[in-house]
N, C-alpha and C positions, 0 to 999 in steps of 0.2 A: 723353332718353334712355329707353329702353323697361323695362320690369320686370328682366327676365334681367341686362340692363347694369347697371341700377343695384344689383342685389345682386351681380355680379362685382367692381362698384369699390368695394363696402363691403368684399367680401373682400380685396379688394388692399390697401384702406388699413389694414387689420386686421393686415397683415403687418410685422414689422420690415424695415426700409430694406435689411439685409444679406440677408434670405430673397427679398425683392424682386426685389433684383440679381441674386441666383442663379437661382432657380425661375422668374422670369418675364422680365426683361430680356436677361440673357445668351443664353436658349435663343430669343427674338425675334428679338435680333438676329443671332443663326445663321444664322436663316432670311430675313432680310431682306439681310445683309450677307455679306463675307468678312474672313477676317484679324479675327476679335474678339479684342481682349484685355482682358481685366478688370484695370482700374488702380488700385481702390478702394483709398486707403489714406490714411496720416497726410501724406504730401506728393504728393495727388491734384491740387493746385492747378487745382479746377475741373473735373475730369474723372472720371467712374468708367469709361468703356469708349472706347476707341478702335478703330477700324474702318474697314474699305473698303468704299465702293459704288461703283457704275459708273451714269457719266451718258446720257445720250440717245445719245451716239454712240462708247457702249461703253470711255469713259476712265475710270481710277481716278478716286476721290475720297476723300480722307483726311479721316475725320469724327472727331470726340470729343462725347461727352456726358454732362451730369451728371445725376444722379436723385436726387430728393427725395420723402420717404413722409409729410410733417408739413407740415400748414397752416402756410402762409407769413404772415409778420406783418410789421407797420409797425414794432415796437420795435426800435430800433437796437442795444440789448445782445442779442438773438436772434441764432443761430447759423444761423436762415433768415430772417433780414431781407431783404425783398424787393428793395429798390435794391443791398444789399448783393452778393445774388446774379445781379443782373443785368449788375452792374460788374465781379462777378468773371468771369461768362461771356463779356463784351467782352473782358476781360484773356487768355483762355485763347485767343481768336482770334491774340494774336499771341505765344506763348509754342508754343517748340519742342519736338515730341514724336517719340518712335520710329514711325516708319511700319512697321507689322508687316507690310508686303508688299515693300518694298526694305528694311528694316531700316535706312533712315537717319533721321536728324532732319529734320522739317519741320515748318513750320506747317501746321494743320488748315486745310482749306477750308469746312467747314463746323462749327460748333458748336450743339450744341441741350442745352435744358434739360427732362428728362423729370420733369413734376411731377403726383402724384397729385391734387393741390388746385389750384382756377384761383387764378391772380394777384388778390390783391386791388386792386378798381378805386380804392379809396380812398389805397392806398397808390403807385399809379402815376399818378395823376391829375397830379401836377406832374412827370412825367417823362418828356415828350415829347421832346425831345431826345435823350437814353438812348434810348428806345424805337426811335425812328428811326434812329439811328446802329449799335443792334443790326439792324436789318433790313437795311442799308447792307452791315453785315460778314457777312451770311449766318450771324446768330447766330438758331436758330428756339426756339419753347417748345412745346412737345408738349403738350399737356395733358391732364386724365385722360380725355374722352370719346374722345380719340384715340387714346390708349393702351388702353382698353379695347376699340375697335374693332379695332385691329391684334392685339389677343390672340383677338378674336372669329375674324377671318380668318385667321390663320395659325396658330394654337393652338387648334382648336376643339374637341378632346377635353378639353383643359384648361378652356377657357372653358365648357363643363358641367358641370364637375366644380365649380365655385365658382358659378356662375350659378344654380343649382337646389338648395335646399335640402331637398326632399323626400326622400321613400325613396329608398334606392339603386334601385330597379325604374324611380321614375319618371324618374331622372335617366339610367338607362342606356336607358330608351326614349327620352326625349329626343335623346341622342346619336346614337341608332339612324336615326330618322327625319331628322333634321337633315346627317348626314355620310352616311349610306348612299344613293345613288340612282343611276339609270340614266344620267346625263349623263356619265360619265366616261371612256367611250369615244370621245366626239366631243371631248374637251378638248385640244387640242394642245397648249396653249400653260400652263393654267394650271388646278387644279382649284377648281370651283365648286361653292357649295351652293345648295339651294334656294332659299333665302332671298334670294338675289343674282340671281336671274334670275326670280323667280316673279312671274307676274303676275295678278292677279283674274280667276276663270275666270267667264266668265257661265252662269246657270241660267236655262230655263224649263221651261214644263208641255209636255206632247206634244200634239201637234195631234188632234183627233177624226176619226173617220172621218167623210167626207160622208155626208149622211143626214137633216141636219137641214132639216125641209120648210116650217117658219114661221118668221117673224121672232119672235115669243114665245117658240118652242124656242132658237130662236140667242140669245135675251139672255139665257135663263135658263143656257144652256152657256157662255157667255161670265162671267155673274158668278158660276157656282159657281167657275170657275178662281179667280177673284177672292176669293172666301170661302176655295177651300183653299190658295192662296198667301199670302196676304197676313193676313186676319183670325187665325189661328190662332198668327200671330207674336208677338201681345199677352201670350201666356206669357212671352217672354224679358224684359220689362221688369219691375224690381221693384214690388210693391203701393205701395210709399212712394212711387213716382214717377206713380201710376195717376190723377192730377186730373181728369183726362178719358179714360177707356178710347177706345183705337182705335176699337172698334165703335160706340162712343156717339158718337163724333165723325162716323164715315162713316154712320152709320144708327140709327134708334131699333130698341125691343129686338124691337118689331111685324116692323119690315124685317128685320128680322137672322134671324128664324125662317123666314121665305120666302125669304131670299136674294136679297130685291131690294136689292140697296147702291146710293146714289148713286156715280157714277164723277165725283168730281171733287176733283183733287189739291189744292185751295185748303182744302178741310175738314180737313188733315189739319196746316196750320200752327201754330194754337192749341195741339195735340198735344204740336208740336216744341217750342213757345216753353214747355211746362209741364216737360217733361223737361231741356229745356235749363239750365231755373231749377234745379231741382232738383240739376244734376249742380255749379253754381256754390255754393248751400247747403251742399252734402254733399261740397265738394272733398276733405277730409281721410277721409271717412269708406272702411272696406275694401270698401265695394259701388261703388266709382267706376268700377270696368273693365267690370262690368256694365252699369251704368246706361250709360255710354259705348257699348257695344256695343247696348245698347237703342235709341239714337240712331242706329248705323247701320243697325238695322234698320228704324227709321223710315223713313230712305233708300231702304230698298228696297222698303218699303210706298209710299212714292212714285211710285218708277219704276214699280212695276208698277200701279199707277192710271193712270199716262200710257198705259204699253202696253196696258190694255185700253181705254182712250177712244181710240187708235188705231185697236185691233183694230174697235170699234163703228162709229166713221165710215168705215172703209174696206172693212169687207168687203163682197163682192157675190156677187152670184148668178153661180154659175159654172157650170150646168148650165142650158140652158133649156127650152121645155118647156112643158106643162100644167102642171107642177108645182114649184115652185122648190125647188133644193137648195142648200145652203149649204156651205162648207168652214168649219171654226173653227178660226181659226189656235193654235198654241202659244204660248204669253205667253213672251216675252224678256226678261231684267232681266240689264242688265252690270254688269260690275266690284263684284259684292257681295264685301264683305271678310268673309274668311275666319272670322275673330272672331263673325261672327254665328252662322254655323253650329255652333259652338263651345255656345252658348248656345241654340241651337233645342230648345223643349221636347219634339220629337216624333222618332221614329223615322225616319230618312231611309235612301231606297234609291237611291242616285249610278249613273244608269244613262248610258253614254256608248261610243262606238266606241273601235276602239285607237288608242292615241297621243292622244285625245282631251284627257289630264290628271287621269283620275281617280287614280291613283296618287299624282302629285303634290297633289292636292287632301286626299288623305287624310292624306298625310302633314303637310302645312300644318295640317289641321285638328288633328291628334294634338299638332303644336308649340303652337297657338293652345290649347287646352286644358290641357296641361302648364304654360303659361305662366300661365294663369288659375288654377293651384292645384286644377286639376279631376281627382280620380282617373281615370285614361284608361287605357285598354289598345290599342293597336295590332298588328294581326296580317294578317300575309301569307299567304293563304290558298293559295297555291300550297306552302306548306310541307306541307299535307295531300296527298301524292301517292300515297296507297294507298287502296282503294276500304274496305277495312275501319276505316280509320282516323276516329277521334273528335273532333269541334269542341273540346270543351274539354281533354281529354289533349292535343292540339298546341297548344293556346293555353300550357297549362301548359308543355310540353316546350320552346317557344320562349322562352319568358320564362327558362327556366330555361338555355337556349344562351346567352341576353344577358347573366345574371347567375349563373354556375354555383355562387359561392360563398353564394347566398341559399339557405336550407331552402327544401323543397318545401313545406311546411304554410305559410311567410310567402309564398310565391308564390300559394297557392290564396286564402289568406286576401285578398290585392291583389287578384287576379280577382273576388274575391267582392263586395270593397267598389266597386269601379270604377264610378262614374256614366256612364263613355261607354266605350264599345267598339266598334273601329273594324275592320271585318275589308273587307280591300283584296283587291281581285281574286277575289270569289266564283267566277266563272265556272272561275278557273282551276285549282279544288279538283278532286281524282280523286271525290269525292262531291257533286258539283254538281248530277247529274240524280239522285243515289241518298237521299241522307239530311239534305243539308246544309240547307235549307230549313226541315227540320221541327227541328234543333236549333238555328236560329237564330230562330224563334218559340217554342222554349222558353226560350231566351236572354233573350228581349225581357220573357215572362209566362211563367211556369214553371208556374202554374195557375190556378184559380180562384181567387176572391174572395168573401167572404159577409159582412155586415156587419148587426149587431142593429139594427131600429129600432123593436120594440117599438110603443105608441101612436104614432098618424100625427096627433096634435093635434086641430082641430075636424073629426074623421071624413074627413079629406083623403086622398083615393086617389093611390097615386104614378101620376105622369103619363111615359109614356114615350115620346118619339117614334118611329112606325113603323120605320123604320129600324134601331132599335136592338132590337126585342125580342127579337131573337135573340140578342142578347148581355148584356143586363140581364135578370134575373130577380126579380121580386119576389113572397116567399110571403107575404099579407095572413095566414093561418092561423100562421104561425110568427114571424111580425114581422121578415122579415128580406127584406134585397136584397141582391143580388151582380152579379158582373161575371163571367159563364160564359167569353167568349173576348176577347182584346186588342183594344180599340179607340183611339181618339187620345183624347188629354187633353183636347182642346178638344170632343169628344163629351160628354165627362161636364160641362163648362160648360154646354153646352145641356141635359143633362139636369138639372142645378140651376138653370137659368134656367127651366124650363116647368114647376118647381114652388115654386112661391110661398110655400107654408108654411114656416116657420123652422126648426119641428124637421125635417122632412124634408132642408131644405136643410142644415142642421148634421151630419144623420148621410151626405148625400151628399158633403160638402166632407170627412169625414172617411174616407169610402171612396176620395176622391180621393187622398187624404194617404197612404193605405196603399197603393192602386194604385201611386202613383209610386214609393214604397219599395218595392215586391214585385218589380217588374222593375226594368230600366235603361235608357238610351238607347241603341240602337245604330244605328250607321251602318255601312253596308255600300257595295260599290263594284263593277258586274259589267258587264257589255257587255249582259246582256239578264236578266230577272228574273222572266220568267214561269215560265221551270223550276222556281223555287224556291216558289211558291207561298206568299208571305206572308201575315201576318194582317193585319188592317184596322186594325194601328197603324201602319205604315210610308207616309211620305208618299213620291213617287216623285217627282223631280227628274231633269233630263235638264241634262249639263254639255254646252254650246256652244261650238262652234270660237271660235276667235279674230276678234273684228272687226278693221277697219284701225286702229284706235287702240291697241287690245292688242297685233296683230302687230307695230308700230312699235315699242310700248313694251317689248315683248319683245327686240327686237332692239338698243334703245338699252340695255337692261340688259345684255345679252349683251357688248355691247361696249364697257364701261366698265372702264379699266384697260388696255386694249391697244391696239394702233396701227391694228387693223382699223376702219373709219367704218361706224357704220349706213346712212347714205347710200347708200352703195355696193351692199347687199343689198337696200335699199329700191327704187333704181333700175331694178336688176336684175329684181325683181320686178313692177315697174311694166312694165317690157318683156316679160315672159312673163306673163300675167295669168289663164292656168292654173296655173301653178305657184304663183302665188300665193293661190290658192283651197284648194290640196293642201296648203300650209305653215299652212293655219289652224288643224290641230291640233298642240299644242305639242312632242309628240315629233319630227313632223316639220321645225318651225324648228328644232329643235334641231340634228337632223342637218344642215342647210343652214348654220345659221352656224357648225359647227364646220367644214365643208368650205371655206366661207370663208376661216374663219381661219387654216386649214391650206393655202392655196394651192390648194386644189384646183380643177379645172374645174367650174363649176355645172353641175347637169343640166337635165334640161326635163320629167320626170314624177317621181311617186313612185317608180317601179319603178327609176328612174332614178337617184334620192337614193339607194336602198339600195342599188343595184349599185356605187355609187361609193362608198357609207362601206363595203362588205366588201369591196373593191379596194383602197381605204387601208388598212384594217388588215390585209388577209392578206399583205402585200407589205414588202418590208424599207423601203418609204419612211416608213411609220409609225414605224419606228425613227427614222430619219433627222431627220423633222421632231422628234421629240422630244430629238435631240441625243444618242443613246445608239448603242453599235456594234450594226451589222445581227446579230439572232440566230436568222436563220431556217435551221432545218435539214429543214425538209419544204415542198416545191416548193407556190404558192400554190395551184395547180390543184389539188393532191391534196387541200389540206385544204379548199377549196370542195367537193369532191365529197363528201368525209367529213361536212361539215357538212350539205351537202343531204341526203345519205341518213339521217342522223341525226335534223334536223328531220321530214321525211316520216313517219319510224318513230315518234316521239315523237307526230305530230298524228295519225296514223290512231290510236295507242293513246290518245289524250286524253290527255297528258301536257304537264306543263309542265318536269317536269326529269329529268335521266339519270344514270345511275351509270356509275362505273368501266368496271364488266364491259359495257354497252351499247357503248362506245367499243370496248373490247377485241375485242368479238364482228365490230364493222365494219372495224375495224383490221386483220384477220387475215384480211379477204374482199378479198387482192390488194393491200393496201397495203404490210403488212410486210414482202412479198419485195423489196420494192424500196429499203426503207431496213432493212436488218440488224441495224445498230447502234444503233437509234432505238427505245425502249421505248413502250407505252402510257402509262406516266407521264411520258416526255420528251414525248410530243404533248401532253398536257392543259397541262402547263405553259407549253410553246410558245403553246396557243391561249387561256390564261389571262393570262399573264404578257406574253409579248411582241405578241400579236395583240389581247387586250381583246375577244374575242368571246365567250367564254363566262365566266360567273360561279358561284364557288364558293357554294351555296346551306347545306354542311353537311359532313361527314365523306364523303367519296369520291360526294357530290352536287354537280348543275351543273344550270345551265339555260343558255339562249341568252340571256339579257337581257330585254328586253321581249318582250311575246308574238308584236309584229308583225315581228320579226325571225325569230322561228321558222315565221311564216307566209310570209316571202318566199322564206327559203330552201327549204322546201317546194316553194312554188310552184315555184321555179328547179329542183326534182327533177324536177317533173312535167314540164316543159319539154324538159329534159335527156333524160331518160328516154322522153318521149312517151306518157306514164300518163295520156291526157285521160279514160280511164274512170275512174279516179280521183274526179275532180272531178263527172264526170256522175250519180256515185252519192250524191255528196256534195253537191251543190250548194245544196241548198235547207237544209241544214243551218246553222245562224249561226256556229257553229265553222269552217266550211269558207269561209263570203263573202268574206273578206280576202284567201284564198290564191285564191280566183277572181279578183280584182281584181288581184294580181300577175302570176297566169298572165296576164292579158290584158296588161299592161303589158309582160311582158317578153316576150311572142309576138308581140305588135304586130298580129295576126291572129289573129280567134276565127271564122272561117268553118267550118272543121274541129268546132270544140267546138260551134258552135251548130245543125250539121248532125246529131250524134250525140244532142244535146238532144231535138232536133224530131224524131225517131225514137224516144224514149224517152215524153217530155213535151209538153205543150202549152205553150209558150214566153211566150205572153203571160199564161197563170197567175201569172209571177213576171215581169212587166214591169220593177218597180224594179231588180231583180238586172241582169235582162236589160242594160236601158239603162245601167246603170253599167261593166258588163263591155265593151259596145261603145265607150262613151265612153273607158276607157280604153285600149282596141287602136285605136292612131292610123290604123293601115294595113289596117284590113279592108276587104274587096273591097265597093265602093260599090254594087254589084250585091246583097250579101245587106243592106246596111244599110235599102236602098228595101224589099227584100221585109220586114223586119222593121217599117219603118214603116206599112206597107200592113197587116200584119197586127195591130199593136195598134190602128189606126184602125178594122178590121174589129170587134173586140173591143168597141172603144167604142161603136161604133153599135148593135150587138147589145146591150150592157147598156142603151142610151139607150130601145131599141124593147122590151125586156123590161119597163122601168121606166114605161112608158108604156101599158102593156095592164091 
C-alpha cells in the first residue's frame, strides 16, 4: 500500500463505525450497486447493508454485508471476536432478508464482512474448516486494502481529501491533476484516471546534427551525452547514502574533469549495493522515499550507460568520401519512474510532439511530488490566453480558481515557498513568443548572487572552468565571488572540485546552498523550446513514443475491468504496422482504445483516427453507447462545420481557448437562420455536454481539448474550403506542422500543395517536413513522388560535392 493509501486508511480507521457507514460505505455501495438499504441496528443479525448487484449475465444478485472498524481479536468475551464474527457471517447466509428490489423475503446469495483491519492469522489458524465453508457459501472478506482501493477508484475526490494532510492548496492541486484529464471524451464505458492507464514514458537526448569528422570527436560527443544525462543525477541521492559517489565509481576525478568516463555498466553495481544497504538500515527513516527514488535513479543511470555502450559499438560512417562524417544518435532510456524526476536536482524542459504524453508526464510528476510532500505548483499555460497577461499573476489566478476560499496572500505565500513549479504546455500560452521565456528565467533564478570570500587561505586563487567565466565572477579586490547568470547545480560541483583549498570550498558550498534557496526547480513542457531562450540551468529531455512493450502495457491497463481484450487491439495493429507506428503516441493510442471499446470500426491512419473520433462524438451514436437518450438538436454536419471554422480561426490567431462571443459570431454567419429556436448557449451546452468536443476552462471560456484536436479541425477546414494558401504561408512554422500532416492525411493527395510550394520555395530546404507530408498522403500521384525523390537525391549530391571542395 502506497503512502496516500496508508494515509487514507489511517483516516478511515479514525472514524466511528456509524460515521464510516454513512459517509463512506453507503455512498460507495450506491456507486457499486442498486437498491441499497441501511439496516444497521440492534436487530441487524450480522448485516449492516442489503443491496442488489448484477452478475455477468445481467441477473440480479441479492447481497448483504456487515462493516467493522475495530481491530479483530481472539478474546472470546470481545464483541469483535474473529471466529464469532465469521460464524455470524455464515449464519447470515441462511437468514431471510427483505429484498429491496422485489420487496420479498429471500436468502442473500452473497454475504460479506467489510473490515478496516485484517483478520488476525493466529486467531484463524485452526479455523480452516470454517473458512472453507465460507468460501463454499459465497461469504467474502473485504479487507482494508480493498476498501481503500474501492474508495480511491470510485470516490476519487473524497479519497484526495482524506489521503493528503498538507495545505488546502496542495490537496486541491492533487485532486486537479489526478481527476482532470483529457481522456474522458474517448471513455464510452467508465471514467478512467491517469493513474489507471499511465505507462512510464521514455526519455532521451536529441541527436546532434551530422558533422563530427573524427572518431575522437565522436567519442567526446557521446561521453558528453553520458555526462549530461547520468552524472548530474548524483544530486538526487542523499549524502548519507553516498558511500561511493557514482562519479567516483564511474571514473576518477581527473577523468571527470575531461569528460573521459568509462562506459561499463558493471562498475555501478557496488554503488547500487551500498544504496540498497542504506535503505535496509534506515527503513524507518523519513528519507526512505527519497533513497528509494535514488535507487530508481541508479537504474536509469545503468540503462543509460548500456545505451551509450550500444551507441559506441554501433555508430557507423554514414557518408563516405575523403572525410568521414558521423551521426551521433540521441540516447534513449525507457521506462523511467516518474518519482525519479520529482527529485531531480536540475531544471528540466520536457520537449515532445503532439500527443506524445507531455501533459500526462507533467500531471504524474505533480502527483509524485505532492505524494512525497514536496511543495509543488502545477500550472497549465493555456490559461495565459492574452498577450498582456503575465505568468505569476496567471498562476495566482489559477490557484485562486481551484481554491476560491483561500485568501490571496496565502496563495502568494504558497507560490513563493514552492520547491517545484511545473509549467505545462508553454507553447500553448499567448505569450509564448513574447515574454514567457524571460518570466520563466526569472522564476528559476531571480537575480545575481554574491558571496563574501575574504582571505583565500594560502594565497590560493579562485580557479574557474573556462566555460563558466561569464557566469561566475570573482572580485579579488573586494574579496567576493558571485553567480551572475543561472547555471546548473552540477556546474557548482565542478567549481568546488576545481578549488581544493578548504576555505574556498567552504565558501563555494555556502554559495551553492544560497543558490538552491534563491531560485526554485522549474519543469516545463513544450513542443519546442528554442523560442523561449531559456537560461543555462535547464536540462533538455525529449519524451519518446511508446516502444512495443509500453504500447502493449498501455492497452492491457486500458482493458482492465472491461470485456474488451487487449489481444484484439494488438492483433489489429500487427495486421496494420503503419497504424502501430501512429499509435506510439499515448494520445493516439487512447483514441484507438476508446474506439475499440465503443465497437467503432478501426481506422487505418492518424487522420482517420481523428475523423472517427469526431464522427462518433458528434452523432447520436455517442449517446446510445452511453445508454442515454439522444439529445442532438443541431445536425452533425453543421456542428462539424462550426468547429472547423472555429479551429481555423483560433489557429490563425495562435490561440488555444475561445469565448462565447467567438461562437456567437460564427453561429450568426448562416447557422442561426436554420435553427430559429436554438441559442448560442444551447449550442455550447450540446457541444460540451452531449458531444464532449469542447472543454470549459473558465467562466465563458472553452477549448477544443487537446491541441491535436484543434489542429485536425483546422486542417479539415482548409481541405473543405480549399484554402491551401494558408498552409503555403505557414508550413515551416512549428505551430502549423501537424496541421499540414492532418491536411495530407485528409486530402490523400498533396500534389497541388507541393506545386504551390515549389513555386514559392525550394522543397528540399525542408526535406523532413515534405517527406512526412507525402508519407501521410497515401494517394499522391507516383509521378510527383518520383520527382521529389530525384530532387532530394540531387540536393544530397550537391551537398556532398560542396563538402569535398
